[in-house]
Backbone as CSV, one residue per row, in Angstrom:
resi,resn,N_x,N_y,N_z,CA_x,CA_y,CA_z,C_x,C_y,C_z
1,MET,29.762,-8.871,-75.012,29.078,-9.292,-73.790,30.106,-9.215,-72.709
2,PRO,29.729,-8.697,-71.519,30.722,-8.474,-70.289,31.060,-9.937,-69.752
3,SER,31.904,-10.034,-69.151,32.558,-11.286,-68.316,31.571,-11.506,-67.256
4,PRO,31.326,-12.840,-67.026,30.410,-13.142,-65.946,31.054,-12.673,-64.453
5,ILE,32.282,-12.537,-64.421,33.011,-12.235,-63.153,32.528,-10.894,-62.809
6,ILE,32.619,-9.905,-63.880,32.294,-8.562,-63.619,30.770,-8.463,-63.334
7,SER,29.969,-9.191,-63.934,28.457,-9.097,-63.444,28.318,-9.486,-62.115
8,HIS,28.942,-10.610,-61.708,28.855,-10.924,-60.298,29.333,-9.918,-59.401
9,LEU,30.495,-9.267,-59.689,31.102,-8.303,-58.922,30.159,-7.051,-58.693
10,ILE,29.560,-6.617,-59.899,28.603,-5.631,-59.690,27.415,-5.820,-59.092
11,GLY,26.937,-7.012,-59.329,25.693,-7.486,-58.465,25.977,-7.505,-57.013
12,THR,27.043,-8.138,-56.572,27.479,-8.222,-55.243,27.566,-7.083,-54.522
13,THR,28.394,-6.026,-55.127,28.567,-4.725,-54.685,27.349,-3.861,-54.579
14,MET,26.313,-4.034,-55.493,25.023,-3.346,-55.442,24.381,-3.897,-54.260
15,LEU,24.305,-5.229,-54.075,23.614,-5.942,-52.983,24.015,-5.438,-51.531
16,LEU,25.531,-5.415,-51.420,25.965,-4.946,-50.220,25.593,-3.501,-49.976
17,LEU,25.578,-2.510,-51.030,25.279,-1.259,-50.801,23.640,-1.113,-50.287
18,VAL,22.857,-1.780,-50.947,21.488,-1.909,-50.472,21.335,-2.193,-49.053
19,MET,22.097,-3.323,-48.793,22.028,-3.999,-47.332,22.549,-2.860,-46.355
20,LEU,23.522,-2.229,-46.542,24.210,-1.114,-45.727,23.181,0.088,-45.682
21,THR,22.610,0.595,-46.898,21.643,1.638,-46.825,20.439,1.190,-45.938
22,ILE,19.748,0.102,-46.093,18.802,-0.404,-45.179,19.129,-0.462,-43.910
23,SER,20.173,-0.969,-43.455,20.665,-1.083,-41.997,20.970,0.186,-41.387
24,PHE,21.513,1.277,-42.213,21.632,2.642,-41.577,20.288,3.120,-41.407
25,PHE,19.187,3.048,-42.300,17.952,3.579,-42.033,17.410,3.003,-40.865
26,PHE,17.359,1.702,-40.680,16.763,1.169,-39.425,17.396,1.512,-38.194
27,ILE,18.722,1.699,-38.243,19.420,2.206,-36.956,19.193,3.558,-36.580
28,THR,19.147,4.341,-37.676,18.653,5.775,-37.398,17.266,5.971,-37.018
29,PHE,16.343,5.131,-37.671,14.879,5.117,-37.245,14.720,4.688,-35.968
30,GLY,15.454,3.652,-35.479,15.418,3.056,-34.147,15.885,4.013,-33.103
31,THR,17.050,4.758,-33.423,17.445,5.851,-32.455,16.398,6.921,-32.203
32,VAL,15.822,7.457,-33.197,14.780,8.468,-33.109,13.618,7.987,-32.306
33,ILE,13.260,6.781,-32.548,12.144,6.337,-31.813,12.485,6.164,-30.285
34,GLY,13.789,5.757,-30.091,14.196,5.500,-28.746,14.201,6.899,-27.974
35,ILE,14.705,7.946,-28.608,14.730,9.238,-28.019,13.454,9.726,-27.716
36,LYS,12.501,9.692,-28.763,11.095,10.139,-28.444,10.380,9.398,-27.324
37,ALA,10.570,8.049,-27.046,10.193,7.210,-26.080,10.706,7.675,-24.761
38,ALA,11.946,8.064,-24.752,12.733,8.462,-23.419,12.055,9.905,-23.123
39,GLU,11.796,10.759,-24.019,11.431,12.195,-23.846,9.975,12.000,-23.176
40,SER,9.121,11.060,-23.856,7.795,10.802,-23.243,7.841,10.251,-21.816
41,GLU,8.684,9.346,-21.593,8.702,8.777,-20.121,9.252,9.825,-19.108
42,LEU,10.370,10.602,-19.591,10.759,11.835,-18.764,9.594,12.745,-18.407
43,ASN,8.824,13.028,-19.402,7.676,13.915,-19.326,6.714,13.257,-18.265
44,GLU,6.491,12.077,-18.227,5.604,11.291,-17.303,6.126,11.406,-15.842
45,VAL,7.429,11.185,-15.794,7.929,11.466,-14.358,7.969,12.784,-14.076
46,ALA,8.134,13.872,-14.874,7.931,15.255,-14.365,6.590,15.447,-13.975
47,GLU,5.562,14.847,-14.739,4.087,15.236,-14.399,3.737,14.454,-13.158
48,TYR,4.206,13.256,-12.904,3.861,12.653,-11.706,4.370,13.375,-10.400
49,LEU,5.723,13.989,-10.535,6.238,14.805,-9.388,5.445,16.029,-9.260
50,ALA,4.983,16.897,-10.419,4.216,17.959,-10.403,3.046,17.654,-9.693
51,SER,2.353,16.648,-9.961,0.982,16.132,-9.480,1.223,16.108,-7.795
52,ASN,2.027,15.355,-7.369,2.248,15.095,-6.080,2.663,16.562,-5.337
53,ILE,3.409,17.406,-5.961,3.760,18.647,-5.378,2.395,19.466,-5.291
54,VAL,1.530,19.568,-6.228,0.424,20.302,-6.214,-0.638,19.613,-5.071
55,ASP,-0.577,18.420,-5.020,-1.530,17.809,-4.071,-1.004,18.291,-2.624
56,LEU,0.377,18.155,-2.335,0.972,18.576,-1.245,0.720,19.935,-0.794
57,ALA,0.810,20.872,-1.778,0.612,22.259,-1.487,-0.862,22.501,-1.242
58,SER,-1.641,21.794,-1.740,-3.156,21.921,-1.529,-3.565,21.419,-0.089
59,LEU,-2.881,20.276,0.262,-2.948,19.800,1.578,-2.456,20.655,2.674
60,ALA,-1.306,21.271,2.406,-0.720,22.167,3.365,-1.572,23.357,3.718
61,ASN,-2.319,23.861,2.503,-3.306,25.023,2.853,-4.318,24.742,3.694
62,ALA,-4.706,23.344,3.611,-5.901,22.934,4.480,-5.573,22.317,5.854
63,SER,-4.121,21.980,6.031,-3.769,21.295,7.238,-3.301,22.162,8.274
64,LEU,-3.474,21.726,9.517,-3.031,22.413,10.649,-1.475,22.160,10.996
65,SER,-1.117,21.045,10.352,0.348,20.670,10.527,1.300,21.569,9.798
66,ASN,2.516,21.835,10.279,3.411,22.623,9.757,4.366,21.918,8.878
67,VAL,4.571,20.706,8.924,5.465,19.884,8.147,4.495,18.706,7.505
68,LEU,4.648,18.527,6.300,3.994,17.387,5.474,5.215,16.693,4.653
69,LEU,5.046,15.380,4.530,5.924,14.666,3.764,5.161,13.635,2.873
70,VAL,5.640,13.471,1.572,5.132,12.428,0.706,6.234,11.573,0.209
71,ASP,6.343,10.338,0.433,7.281,9.430,-0.098,6.891,9.280,-1.698
72,ILE,8.073,9.340,-2.455,7.749,9.220,-3.861,8.720,8.018,-4.411
73,SER,8.327,7.518,-5.499,9.109,6.540,-6.259,8.980,6.729,-7.653
74,PHE,10.104,6.605,-8.472,10.169,6.881,-9.840,11.043,5.866,-10.366
75,PRO,10.991,5.636,-11.792,11.728,4.658,-12.365,13.249,4.704,-12.171
76,TYR,13.924,3.683,-12.090,15.247,3.564,-11.830,15.991,4.054,-13.077
77,GLU,15.575,3.757,-14.284,16.303,4.268,-15.402,15.225,4.456,-16.471
78,VAL,15.642,5.347,-17.498,14.882,5.461,-18.696,15.710,5.067,-19.991
79,ASN,15.278,4.134,-20.546,15.995,3.507,-21.885,17.374,3.082,-21.353
80,GLY,17.668,2.703,-20.316,18.706,2.255,-19.767,19.759,3.333,-19.130
81,TYR,19.345,4.417,-19.206,20.046,5.629,-18.707,19.439,6.240,-17.310
82,GLY,20.340,6.673,-16.536,19.939,7.311,-15.249,19.593,8.812,-15.604
83,TYR,18.813,9.367,-14.795,18.506,10.839,-15.097,18.341,11.679,-13.795
84,ALA,18.427,12.925,-13.919,18.385,14.049,-12.828,17.060,14.605,-12.764
85,ILE,16.651,14.966,-11.654,15.305,15.519,-11.243,15.661,16.998,-10.613
86,ASN,15.210,18.093,-11.251,15.427,19.389,-10.641,14.071,20.204,-10.570
87,ILE,13.996,21.123,-9.705,12.977,22.116,-9.773,13.634,23.465,-10.061
88,THR,13.351,24.126,-11.099,13.853,25.471,-11.451,12.940,26.521,-11.495
89,LYS,13.365,27.732,-11.627,12.596,28.853,-11.750,12.909,29.481,-13.062
90,GLU,11.707,29.530,-13.986,11.894,30.328,-15.299,10.854,31.219,-15.290
91,THR,11.331,32.535,-15.629,10.396,33.637,-15.780,9.661,33.788,-14.569
92,ASN,8.340,33.447,-14.664,7.443,33.681,-13.334,6.823,32.284,-12.862
93,SER,7.430,31.293,-13.190,6.922,30.061,-12.912,7.913,28.982,-12.359
94,TYR,7.606,27.937,-11.769,8.466,26.987,-11.340,8.243,25.581,-12.265
95,ILE,9.284,25.117,-12.695,9.435,24.089,-13.574,10.098,22.691,-13.076
96,ILE,9.470,21.621,-13.221,10.247,20.324,-12.848,10.942,19.822,-14.149
97,ILE,12.171,19.653,-14.101,12.823,19.122,-15.335,13.479,17.689,-14.926
98,THR,13.179,16.861,-15.679,13.830,15.559,-15.678,14.704,15.419,-16.816
99,ARG,15.937,15.093,-16.696,17.010,15.280,-17.614,17.855,14.074,-17.929
100,ILE,18.241,13.478,-18.978,19.281,12.576,-19.295,20.430,13.342,-19.879
101,ASP,21.414,13.701,-19.151,22.619,14.420,-19.656,23.238,13.858,-20.818
102,TYR,23.359,12.607,-20.718,24.267,11.753,-21.797,23.583,11.908,-23.100
103,LEU,22.221,11.896,-23.289,21.525,11.977,-24.503,20.943,13.354,-24.868
104,ASN,21.179,14.257,-23.847,20.848,15.712,-23.862,19.257,15.841,-24.224
105,ILE,18.510,14.938,-23.389,16.946,15.139,-23.673,16.423,15.260,-22.303
106,GLU,15.062,15.941,-22.330,14.557,16.198,-20.894,13.072,16.213,-21.086
107,GLY,12.502,16.032,-19.908,11.020,16.132,-19.795,10.790,17.335,-18.833
108,LYS,9.639,18.098,-19.029,9.250,19.186,-18.265,7.780,19.084,-17.648
109,ALA,7.468,19.728,-16.567,6.123,19.936,-16.227,6.075,21.229,-15.390
110,ILE,5.193,22.129,-15.641,5.159,23.470,-15.130,4.223,23.381,-13.961
111,LEU,4.690,23.843,-12.867,3.781,23.944,-11.593,2.859,25.090,-11.726
112,PRO,1.603,24.796,-11.214,0.499,25.868,-11.589,0.450,27.127,-10.827
113,TRP,1.499,27.528,-10.148,1.579,28.862,-9.429,2.812,29.555,-9.808
114,ASN,2.702,31.006,-9.726,3.789,31.707,-10.150,4.836,31.963,-8.978
115,THR,5.951,32.656,-9.172,6.886,32.666,-8.231,6.572,33.922,-7.192
116,SER,5.570,34.610,-7.320,5.231,35.684,-6.541,4.319,35.344,-5.440
117,GLN,3.680,34.023,-5.570,2.745,33.750,-4.629,3.446,33.182,-3.253
118,THR,2.502,32.762,-2.299,3.088,32.313,-1.062,3.717,30.872,-1.164
119,ILE,3.522,30.181,-2.149,4.100,28.800,-2.175,5.309,28.967,-2.956
120,LYS,6.525,28.665,-2.322,7.790,28.889,-2.945,8.575,27.450,-2.861
121,ILE,9.464,27.294,-3.786,10.355,26.147,-3.847,11.553,26.460,-2.932
122,ALA,11.856,25.655,-2.073,12.987,25.870,-1.034,14.335,25.846,-1.765
123,SER,15.346,26.588,-1.304,16.600,26.696,-1.743,17.611,26.314,-0.628
124,SER,17.111,26.000,0.479,17.998,25.478,1.620,17.379,24.486,2.564
125,ASP,18.207,23.952,3.352,17.740,22.837,4.312,16.510,23.512,5.176
126,PRO,15.424,22.772,5.274,14.309,23.287,5.960,14.342,22.853,7.506
127,GLY,15.375,22.099,7.856,15.462,21.700,9.351,14.452,20.805,9.673
128,ILE,13.992,19.829,8.959,13.068,18.930,9.335,13.862,17.631,9.925
129,ASN,13.489,17.080,11.003,14.217,15.990,11.603,13.944,14.845,10.574
130,GLY,15.067,14.019,10.353,14.953,12.809,9.622,14.850,13.107,8.034
131,ILE,15.107,14.366,7.617,14.988,14.661,6.169,16.384,15.292,5.724
132,GLU,16.987,14.891,4.701,18.139,15.527,4.260,17.783,16.225,3.031
133,TYR,17.849,17.439,3.005,17.619,18.440,1.869,18.397,18.011,0.638
134,LYS,17.792,18.002,-0.431,18.530,17.791,-1.723,18.176,18.869,-2.788
135,ASN,19.072,19.558,-3.473,18.801,20.458,-4.483,18.129,19.763,-5.771
136,GLY,18.429,18.530,-5.874,17.906,17.637,-7.055,17.887,16.113,-6.593
137,LEU,17.120,15.444,-7.280,17.337,13.954,-7.076,17.768,13.252,-8.294
138,TYR,18.327,11.999,-8.108,18.667,11.203,-9.269,18.002,9.999,-9.141
139,SER,17.821,9.410,-10.505,17.044,8.111,-10.520,17.896,7.014,-9.688
140,GLY,17.308,6.210,-9.153,17.808,5.233,-8.335,17.943,5.551,-6.898
141,MET,17.682,6.852,-6.531,17.709,7.215,-5.094,16.562,6.584,-4.293
142,GLU,16.906,6.061,-3.222,15.830,5.363,-2.456,15.462,6.333,-1.390
143,LYS,14.282,6.133,-0.840,13.632,6.931,0.303,13.454,8.276,-0.016
144,ALA,13.162,8.625,-1.396,13.132,10.037,-1.892,11.766,10.619,-1.316
145,VAL,11.604,11.831,-0.988,10.486,12.558,-0.385,10.152,13.834,-0.977
146,ILE,8.967,14.431,-1.090,8.763,15.742,-1.316,8.300,16.253,0.178
147,TRP,8.928,17.285,0.595,8.422,17.781,1.865,7.801,19.162,1.601
148,CYS,7.059,19.543,2.674,6.398,20.894,2.722,6.448,21.355,4.025
149,LYS,6.829,22.795,4.253,7.028,23.316,5.522,6.348,24.754,5.572
150,LYS,5.379,24.882,6.468,4.717,26.103,6.437,5.458,27.027,7.533
151,ASN,5.692,28.344,7.049,6.373,29.259,7.784,5.392,30.611,7.860
152,GLY,4.545,30.584,8.764,3.664,31.808,8.735,2.530,31.488,7.388
153,GLU,2.619,32.558,6.666,1.760,32.332,5.515,2.405,31.785,4.267
154,GLU,3.565,31.639,4.340,4.430,31.159,3.217,4.501,29.549,3.464
155,ILE,4.486,28.939,2.297,4.623,27.383,2.257,5.889,27.079,1.484
156,TYR,6.907,26.306,1.898,8.050,25.926,1.229,7.935,24.512,0.947
157,ILE,8.355,24.183,-0.398,8.330,22.899,-0.799,9.688,22.473,-1.415
158,GLY,10.033,21.347,-1.192,11.516,20.878,-1.748,11.463,19.350,-1.861
159,LEU,12.622,19.064,-2.224,12.972,17.511,-2.399,13.954,17.139,-1.391
160,GLY,13.930,15.827,-0.997,14.956,15.239,-0.058,14.893,13.786,-0.062
161,ILE,15.659,13.228,0.929,15.596,11.893,1.241,15.524,11.628,2.688
162,ARG,14.879,10.566,3.162,14.919,10.219,4.576,16.310,9.549,4.931
163,LYS,16.581,10.059,6.229,17.847,9.770,6.722,17.987,8.367,7.216
């Protein structure tokens, strides 16, 4: 018959191993759920911006004004992390990307027109009084706007902040 000390030592060791395994499982599971929640929220921010851009482009087509502005607001942080917002060109379409670089996760929304149409994403300062052109926005930026400027038949859309 084994000694009671050895039995207690084996039992305690096994109990600690089970507790460590369960802790590792819950930490890993919580991290995965947190990343999925952040991806979902980043997608929502990208869809919100895409919706505003599409509305602005539609309004620009029907408007007599050459310059239109829409104030936008978005969450200060996602899961405790700041994020970047950019509009990029991929193949034949424009895509809004919201990205947390630290976690290497992103959300995307595709704009419903291709790059050969008359609606373009601006790559330089539009020269609108009171608006500072930004190539991208960051969470926490105040006075963020989506601007639209008509130049003949072409419509340029971009991001910026009010000065």
